[in-house]
C-alpha positions in Angstrom: 94.5 148.4 -172.6 94.4 144.6 -172.5 94.8 142.7 -169.2 98.0 141.1 -170.5 99.6 144.6 -171.3 99.2 145.8 -167.6 102.0 143.8 -166.2 104.2 144.8 -169.1 103.5 148.5 -168.9 104.3 148.3 -165.1 107.7 146.7 -165.9 108.3 149.3 -168.6 107.6 152.1 -166.5 109.5 150.7 -163.6 112.7 150.2 -165.8 112.1 153.9 -167.1 112.0 155.2 -163.8 115.0 153.2 -162.1 117.2 154.0 -165.1 116.1 158.0 -164.8 117.0 157.7 -161.1 120.2 156.2 -161.9 121.0 158.7 -164.4 120.4 161.3 -161.9 122.6 159.6 -159.2 125.3 159.3 -161.8 125.1 162.9 -162.7 125.0 164.1 -159.1 128.1 161.8 -158.3 130.0 163.5 -161.2 129.4 167.0 -160.5 129.5 166.4 -156.6 132.4 168.6 -156.2 130.7 171.3 -158.0 127.6 171.0 -155.9 129.5 170.9 -152.8 131.2 174.4 -153.8 127.8 175.7 -154.7 126.6 174.7 -151.3 129.6 176.4 -149.6 128.1 179.6 -151.7 124.8 179.2 -150.0 126.4 178.8 -146.5 128.2 182.0 -147.2 125.0 183.7 -148.4 123.4 182.5 -145.1 126.3 184.2 -143.1 125.8 187.5 -144.9 122.0 187.2 -144.3 122.6 186.4 -140.5 124.7 189.6 -140.2 122.1 191.6 -142.1 119.4 190.3 -139.7 121.4 190.9 -136.7 122.1 194.7 -137.9 118.4 195.2 -138.5 118.1 194.6 -134.6 120.1 197.7 -134.2 118.7 200.1 -137.0 115.6 199.8 -138.8 117.1 200.4 -142.3 116.1 198.7 -145.6 117.7 195.2 -146.1 119.9 196.3 -149.2 121.5 199.1 -147.1 122.0 196.7 -144.1 123.5 194.0 -146.5 125.7 196.8 -148.3 127.1 197.9 -144.9 127.9 194.4 -143.9 129.8 193.6 -147.2 131.7 196.8 -146.8 132.5 196.3 -143.1 133.8 192.7 -143.9 135.8 193.8 -146.9 137.4 196.7 -144.8 138.2 194.1 -142.0 139.9 191.8 -144.4 141.9 194.8 -145.9 142.8 196.0 -142.4 143.9 192.6 -141.4 146.1 192.1 -144.5 147.6 195.6 -144.5 148.3 195.8 -140.6 148.9 192.3 -139.8 149.8 190.5 -142.8 153.5 190.9 -142.5 153.6 190.3 -138.8 151.5 187.0 -139.4 153.7 185.9 -142.2 157.0 186.3 -139.8 155.2 184.7 -137.0 154.0 181.9 -139.2 157.4 181.1 -140.5 158.8 181.2 -136.7 156.0 178.9 -135.7 156.6 176.6 -138.4 160.5 176.4 -137.7 159.8 176.0 -134.0 157.3 173.0 -134.8 159.7 171.3 -137.3 162.7 171.7 -134.8 160.6 170.0 -131.7 159.6 167.3 -134.2 163.2 166.6 -135.1 164.3 166.8 -131.4 161.7 164.1 -130.6 162.5 162.0 -133.5 166.3 162.4 -132.2 165.0 161.2 -128.8 163.5 158.2 -130.1 166.5 157.1 -132.1 168.7 157.4 -128.9 166.2 155.1 -127.3 166.2 152.4 -130.0 163.8 153.5 -132.6 164.9 153.4 -136.1 163.9 155.9 -138.9 164.8 156.3 -142.5 167.8 158.9 -143.1 166.7 162.3 -143.9 167.1 163.4 -147.6 169.6 165.9 -146.3 171.6 163.2 -145.0 171.5 161.3 -148.2 172.7 164.5 -150.0 175.8 164.9 -147.8 177.0 161.5 -148.4 176.9 161.2 -152.2 177.2 157.8 -154.0 180.6 156.9 -155.3 178.9 155.5 -158.3 178.1 159.1 -159.6 181.3 160.7 -158.6 182.6 161.1 -162.1 181.1 164.5 -163.1 179.1 164.6 -166.3 177.0 167.3 -168.3 173.6 165.9 -167.0 174.9 166.3 -163.3 176.3 169.6 -163.7 173.3 170.9 -165.1 170.3 172.1 -162.7 167.2 169.8 -162.6 164.6 172.0 -164.4 161.6 169.6 -163.2 163.0 169.8 -159.4 163.2 173.5 -159.8 159.9 174.4 -161.1 157.9 171.3 -160.1 157.2 172.5 -156.5 156.7 176.1 -157.3 154.1 175.1 -160.2 152.2 173.1 -157.7 152.0 175.7 -155.3 150.9 178.3 -157.9 148.4 175.9 -159.3 147.0 175.2 -155.7 147.0 178.7 -154.8 144.9 179.7 -158.2 142.5 176.8 -157.6 141.9 178.2 -153.9 141.5 181.7 -155.2 139.2 180.5 -157.9 137.0 178.5 -155.5 137.0 181.3 -152.9 136.0 183.8 -155.6 133.0 181.4 -156.6 131.8 181.2 -153.1 131.9 184.8 -152.4 130.2 185.9 -155.7 127.5 183.1 -155.4 126.8 184.2 -151.8 126.6 188.0 -152.5 124.3 187.3 -155.7 121.9 184.8 -153.2 122.0 187.3 -150.3 121.2 190.2 -152.4 117.9 188.5 -153.6 117.0 185.5 -151.7 113.1 185.7 -152.4 113.9 185.8 -156.1 115.8 182.5 -155.8 113.3 180.9 -153.6 110.5 181.5 -155.8 112.7 180.0 -158.7 112.9 177.0 -156.8 109.0 177.0 -155.8 108.3 176.9 -159.6 109.5 173.3 -159.5 106.9 172.2 -157.1 103.3 171.3 -158.1 100.9 174.3 -157.2 99.2 172.6 -154.3 102.7 171.8 -152.6 104.2 175.2 -153.2 103.4 176.5 -149.6 104.9 173.3 -148.0 108.2 173.9 -150.2 108.2 177.4 -149.0 108.2 176.5 -145.4 110.9 173.9 -146.2 113.1 176.3 -147.8 112.8 178.8 -144.9 113.4 176.2 -142.3 116.8 175.3 -144.4 117.7 178.9 -144.3 117.0 179.4 -140.7 119.1 176.3 -139.7 122.0 177.4 -141.6 121.9 180.9 -140.1 121.5 179.4 -136.6 124.6 177.0 -137.4 126.9 179.7 -138.9 126.3 182.1 -136.1 127.1 179.5 -133.6 130.1 178.6 -135.5 131.3 182.2 -135.4 130.5 182.4 -131.6 132.5 179.2 -131.2 135.4 180.2 -133.1 135.9 183.7 -131.4 135.7 182.1 -128.0 138.2 179.6 -128.6 140.6 181.9 -130.2 140.3 184.3 -127.4 140.6 181.6 -124.5 143.6 180.3 -126.4 145.1 183.7 -126.8 144.7 184.9 -123.5 145.7 181.9 -121.8 149.1 181.5 -123.9 149.8 185.4 -123.3 149.3 184.5 -119.6 151.6 181.6 -119.7 154.3 183.4 -121.6 154.0 181.2 -124.9 154.7 183.2 -128.2 153.3 183.7 -130.7 150.0 183.5 -128.7 148.1 185.8 -131.3 148.9 183.6 -134.1 148.4 180.4 -132.1 144.9 181.6 -131.1 143.9 182.5 -134.7 145.0 179.0 -136.0 143.0 177.5 -133.1 139.8 179.8 -134.1 140.1 178.7 -137.8 140.9 175.1 -137.2 137.5 175.0 -134.9 135.5 175.5 -138.2 136.7 172.1 -139.3 134.8 169.4 -137.0 136.8 166.6 -135.2 140.0 166.9 -137.2 140.6 170.6 -136.9 140.5 170.9 -133.1 143.0 168.0 -132.7 145.5 169.5 -135.3 145.3 172.9 -133.5 145.9 171.1 -129.9 148.9 169.4 -131.4 150.4 172.5 -132.8 149.7 174.6 -129.4 151.6 171.9 -127.5 154.4 171.4 -129.7 154.8 175.3 -130.1 155.1 175.5 -126.2 157.8 173.0 -126.0 160.6 175.6 -125.9 159.1 177.3 -123.1 159.5 174.4 -120.6 157.4 171.8 -119.0 155.3 174.0 -117.0 154.5 175.9 -120.3 153.3 172.9 -122.0 151.1 171.8 -119.2 149.8 175.3 -119.0 149.2 175.3 -122.8 147.6 172.0 -122.6 145.0 172.9 -119.8 144.1 176.1 -121.7 143.5 174.2 -124.9 141.4 171.6 -122.8 139.5 174.3 -121.2 138.6 175.8 -124.5 137.5 172.5 -126.1 135.4 171.5 -122.9 133.7 174.8 -123.3 133.1 173.9 -127.0 132.1 170.2 -126.6 129.8 170.2 -123.6 128.2 173.9 -123.9 128.7 175.7 -127.1 128.2 172.6 -129.6 125.0 171.1 -127.9 123.4 174.4 -128.0 124.2 175.0 -131.7 123.1 171.5 -132.6 120.0 171.9 -130.5 118.8 175.0 -132.5 120.2 173.9 -136.0 121.5 170.5 -136.6 119.1 167.8 -134.7 121.0 164.9 -136.0 122.1 161.9 -134.0 125.7 162.2 -133.0 126.5 158.8 -134.7 125.1 159.7 -137.9 126.6 163.1 -138.1 130.0 161.8 -137.2 129.5 159.0 -140.1 128.7 161.6 -142.5 131.6 163.7 -141.7 133.9 160.7 -142.2 132.2 160.0 -145.6 132.4 163.4 -146.9 135.9 164.0 -145.8 137.2 161.1 -147.4 135.3 162.1 -150.7 135.9 166.0 -150.8 138.7 166.4 -148.3 138.7 169.4 -146.0 135.6 171.1 -148.0 133.5 168.0 -147.2 134.6 167.9 -143.5 133.9 171.4 -142.9 130.3 171.3 -144.6 129.4 167.9 -143.4 127.2 169.4 -140.5 125.3 172.2 -142.3 124.6 169.4 -145.1 123.2 167.1 -142.8 120.9 169.6 -141.1 119.6 170.5 -144.5 119.3 166.8 -145.7 117.2 166.2 -142.5 115.0 168.8 -143.2 114.4 167.8 -146.7 113.9 164.3 -145.7 111.3 165.4 -143.0 109.3 167.7 -145.3 109.4 165.8 -148.5 109.1 162.2 -147.3 108.3 161.7 -143.7 105.6 164.1 -143.5 103.7 163.1 -146.6 104.0 159.4 -145.6 102.5 160.2 -142.2 99.6 162.1 -143.6 98.9 159.3 -146.0 99.0 156.8 -143.2 96.7 158.8 -141.0 94.1 159.2 -144.1 94.3 155.4 -144.4 93.7 154.7 -140.8 90.9 157.4 -140.7 89.4 155.6 -144.0 89.7 152.1 -142.2 87.9 153.2 -139.0 85.1 154.8 -140.9 84.5 151.7 -142.8 
């Protein structure tokens, strides 16, 4: 190659690599929602693998048998909850929603009495019809079809989309948990032969971090639900079981979930008096103190060694981009990204620096 062509070749290859990197980033951005859904399936597979591993501590059966037992037990548990507690949870949920709505209206009424102004409610507008439309017409007599079916269609579409996402996560998790070695070896084929061992270690570390995180989350959710349930039962606030369940489920969503659960618990305890409110607040504060100062540091030390400010920033970004899914999966995703960065970038850079320093010292 002539000397004058070398800079041109460097520029050409640089432009080619930059264009390829830009195309990859654009593709990732376009399918980021689907990638997050696939990552949720990986997290569910880690959940099944963790339960299978824990079952192996009790019985030394083949892994396939233990995984089948775990899946059947989970399916039976879900069916039992739906069959035995579905109707009761539905009724208690309606009562809880009505109680929360009533207390919010009472709070707004109290604020209005003390000088705060709020827009009139839609129901109030309907009770005071506009005189300009007092004359009946055919259009006013017919029902608003869009108003009748719009909310129902939106609810059905949301339910179908949620069920579809759930089915994708479940089946992908089952496939990955059934044959994890097969999929790991398929990923290793993308690595150069001299780096396959390092990639294998990296993937194993990612799986271990996800297992530690999901087991820690389950322990945290269970303890928070039990503390809230037992505390509210002792105080006399009902429905204590449903409030404990929603506190446990919302504990899976970092930062925002515990805040929403605490507001619901306190608002639901308002009809039972001021001492019930104080007791409910103290109960939930104890549960959150246990999570924040004991359980979460233990989980992060074992699975997610990410600085808190960086982790919180990632939660905000993913929450804004993907909503509740992004917020819930921000922590395990940060753990996986940290391991990938350490193994793919930091470790090779340190090795090359060490080799350069050794060569310099020898020279």
